[in-house]
C-alpha positions as CSV (number, residue, x, y, z in Angstrom):
1,X,-15.9,70.4,118.9
2,X,-18.9,72.6,117.9
3,X,-18.5,74.7,121.0
4,X,-14.8,75.2,120.3
5,X,-15.5,76.3,116.7
6,X,-18.0,78.9,118.0
7,X,-15.2,80.3,120.2
8,X,-12.9,80.8,117.2
9,X,-13.3,83.5,114.6
10,X,-14.7,82.5,111.2
11,X,-12.6,82.8,108.1
12,X,-14.5,86.0,107.2
13,X,-14.0,87.5,110.7
14,X,-10.2,86.7,110.4
15,X,-10.0,88.4,107.0
16,X,-11.7,91.5,108.4
17,X,-9.4,91.4,111.5
18,X,-6.3,91.2,109.3
19,X,-7.5,94.0,107.0
20,X,-8.1,96.1,110.1
21,X,-4.7,95.4,111.7
22,X,-2.8,95.8,108.4
23,X,-4.5,99.1,107.6
24,X,-3.9,100.4,111.1
25,X,-0.2,99.5,111.0
26,X,0.3,101.1,107.6
27,X,-1.5,104.2,108.7
28,X,0.5,104.5,112.0
29,X,3.8,103.9,110.1
30,X,3.1,106.6,107.5
31,X,2.0,109.1,110.2
32,X,5.1,108.3,112.2
33,X,7.4,108.7,109.2
34,X,5.8,112.0,108.3
35,X,5.9,113.3,111.8
36,X,9.6,112.4,112.2
37,X,10.4,113.8,108.7
38,X,8.6,117.1,109.4
39,X,9.5,117.7,113.0
40,X,12.2,115.2,114.2
41,X,9.7,114.0,116.8
42,X,8.7,110.4,117.3
43,X,5.1,109.3,118.0
44,X,6.2,108.8,121.6
45,X,7.6,112.3,121.8
46,X,4.4,113.7,120.3
47,X,2.2,111.7,122.7
48,X,4.1,113.0,125.7
49,X,4.1,116.6,124.5
50,X,0.4,116.4,123.6
51,X,-0.5,115.1,127.1
52,X,1.5,117.9,128.7
53,X,0.0,120.5,126.4
54,X,-3.5,119.5,127.6
55,X,-2.5,119.4,131.3
56,X,-3.0,122.2,133.8
57,X,0.1,124.2,133.8
58,X,1.6,121.9,131.2
59,X,2.8,119.6,133.9
60,X,2.0,116.1,135.2
61,X,3.2,113.6,137.7
62,X,4.8,110.7,135.9
63,X,2.1,108.3,137.1
64,X,-0.6,110.7,135.7
65,X,1.3,111.1,132.4
66,X,1.7,107.4,132.0
67,X,-2.0,106.8,132.6
68,X,-2.9,109.7,130.3
69,X,-1.1,108.1,127.3
70,X,-1.7,104.5,128.3
71,X,1.9,103.5,129.0
72,X,3.7,101.6,131.7
73,X,5.8,103.7,134.0
74,X,9.0,102.1,132.9
75,X,8.4,102.9,129.2
76,X,7.5,106.5,130.2
77,X,10.6,106.8,132.3
78,X,12.9,105.9,129.4
79,X,10.9,108.2,127.0
80,X,11.2,111.1,129.5
81,X,14.9,110.6,129.9
82,X,15.5,110.7,126.1
83,X,13.3,113.8,125.8
84,X,15.1,115.5,128.8
85,X,18.5,114.9,127.1
86,X,17.1,116.6,124.0
87,X,15.9,119.6,126.0
88,X,12.2,119.0,125.3
89,X,11.1,118.7,128.9
90,X,12.4,118.5,132.4
91,X,11.5,117.0,135.8
92,X,10.8,119.4,138.6
93,X,10.1,118.8,142.3
94,X,6.4,118.4,143.1
95,X,5.4,121.2,145.5
96,X,2.9,119.0,147.4
97,X,5.3,116.2,148.0
98,X,9.1,116.7,148.2
99,X,9.7,113.0,147.3
100,X,7.8,113.4,143.9
101,X,8.4,115.1,140.7
102,X,6.5,116.5,137.8
103,X,7.2,116.4,134.1
104,X,7.2,119.9,132.6
105,X,7.5,121.3,129.1
106,X,10.6,123.3,128.3
107,X,10.3,126.3,126.0
108,X,12.0,124.1,123.3
109,X,9.5,121.3,123.9
110,X,6.5,123.7,123.6
111,X,8.0,125.1,120.4
112,X,8.7,121.6,119.0
113,X,5.1,120.6,119.8
114,X,3.7,123.8,118.2
115,X,5.7,123.3,115.0
116,X,4.8,119.7,114.7
117,X,1.1,119.9,115.4
118,X,-0.2,121.7,112.2
119,X,1.6,119.4,109.8
120,X,0.7,116.3,111.8
121,X,-3.0,117.3,112.0
122,X,-2.9,117.9,108.2
123,X,-1.5,114.4,107.8
124,X,-4.2,112.9,110.0
125,X,-6.8,114.6,107.8
126,X,-5.2,113.5,104.6
127,X,-4.6,109.9,105.6
128,X,-7.5,109.1,107.9
129,X,-10.3,111.6,107.6
130,X,-10.4,112.3,103.8
131,X,-10.6,108.6,102.7
132,X,-13.6,108.1,104.9
133,X,-17.0,109.6,104.4
134,X,-19.2,110.9,107.3
135,X,-20.9,107.5,107.7
136,X,-17.6,105.7,107.8
137,X,-16.2,108.2,110.3
138,X,-19.2,107.6,112.5
139,X,-18.7,103.8,112.1
140,X,-15.0,104.2,113.0
141,X,-16.1,106.0,116.2
142,X,-18.6,103.3,117.1
143,X,-16.0,100.6,116.4
144,X,-13.3,102.4,118.5
145,X,-15.8,102.9,121.4
146,X,-17.0,99.3,121.3
147,X,-13.4,98.0,121.3
148,X,-12.3,100.3,124.1
149,X,-15.4,99.4,126.1
150,X,-14.7,95.7,125.6
151,X,-11.1,96.0,126.6
152,X,-12.0,98.1,129.7
153,X,-14.6,95.6,130.7
154,X,-12.0,92.8,130.4
155,X,-9.6,94.8,132.7
156,X,-12.3,95.5,135.2
157,X,-13.6,92.0,135.4
């Protein structure tokens, strides 16, 4: 019984966990609402456009794009289809492999991303950066790094 109790979070650890999750969910929801209101882009749209904006030639193979944003290929496929229908991106043949394709910005997608970025980054500053002091931001970075490292170690094991 003692060993089992050590494996479970304490009441204090659970309280901190809930506070963390609830704050993160409220922050994500508010950022998503503002992003959509200001640009008509969803967080998924923005994630895809951001990854393409950072890629060489603003193009990526679907597998690379999925890996870049941490999504399963099926989720990405549905997202790309929706964005294609809205004219934000297109699929083009991949020069090195006639069986493959690349996901590419359209002019409309590049413009939508450009218009959305400044207001979105202002919202990130207002809702995430400003409430935290330098020490808290540094702690948030350490926490994110530790969590990501722990999750990656679990995947690699």
